[in-house]
C-alpha positions in Angstrom: 105.1 13.5 -2.6 102.2 16.0 -2.7 101.8 18.9 -0.3 98.4 20.4 0.6 97.9 23.3 2.9 94.5 24.6 4.0 95.0 28.0 5.5 91.4 28.3 6.7 92.0 25.5 9.2 95.8 25.7 9.4 96.2 22.0 8.3 99.1 20.6 6.3 98.9 17.2 4.5 101.8 15.4 3.0 100.6 12.7 0.6 103.3 10.1 0.2 101.8 7.9 -2.5 98.7 7.0 -4.4 97.5 4.4 -1.9 94.2 5.0 -0.1 94.6 5.1 3.7 92.3 3.1 5.8 93.7 3.9 9.3 95.3 6.7 11.2 97.8 6.8 14.1 98.2 9.9 16.1 101.9 10.1 16.8 101.8 13.5 18.7 99.0 16.0 19.5 97.7 17.1 16.1 100.1 15.0 14.1 98.5 12.0 12.4 99.9 9.3 10.2 97.6 7.8 7.6 98.3 4.1 7.1 97.2 1.4 4.7 95.9 -2.1 5.8 99.4 -3.5 5.2 101.0 -0.9 7.4 102.4 1.4 4.8 102.4 5.2 5.4 100.1 6.9 2.9 100.3 10.5 4.4 101.0 12.8 7.3 98.5 15.4 8.6 99.7 18.2 10.8 97.0 20.3 12.5 97.8 23.8 13.7 100.7 23.5 11.2 101.9 27.1 11.4 102.5 26.7 15.1 104.5 23.5 14.7 106.7 24.1 11.6 107.9 27.0 9.4 105.5 26.7 6.5 107.8 28.6 4.2 110.3 25.6 4.3 107.6 23.1 3.4 105.6 25.1 0.9 108.6 26.1 -1.2 111.0 23.7 -2.9 114.0 23.5 -5.1 114.1 21.3 -8.1 117.6 20.1 -9.1 118.0 18.8 -12.6 121.1 16.9 -13.7 122.6 17.9 -17.1 122.1 14.3 -18.4 118.4 14.3 -17.7 117.9 17.8 -19.2 119.9 16.8 -22.3 117.7 13.6 -22.8 114.5 15.6 -22.4 115.5 18.3 -25.0 117.2 16.0 -27.5 
């Protein structure tokens, strides 16, 4: 998942894959779901995002690594 935020227009976009959307469904005022021709969700756009969600929760993240994964990467 990729997260994009444009503070000039207060829009947040959550890209959920590499597929190119070819349609959009408005599920609530200012909340749009981008879809592909086969009905898959490609992304979610939230307009006036700072008024709808706490941006700090979406624009920060925690990465948890399991010891086995780290051990394989450094071995």
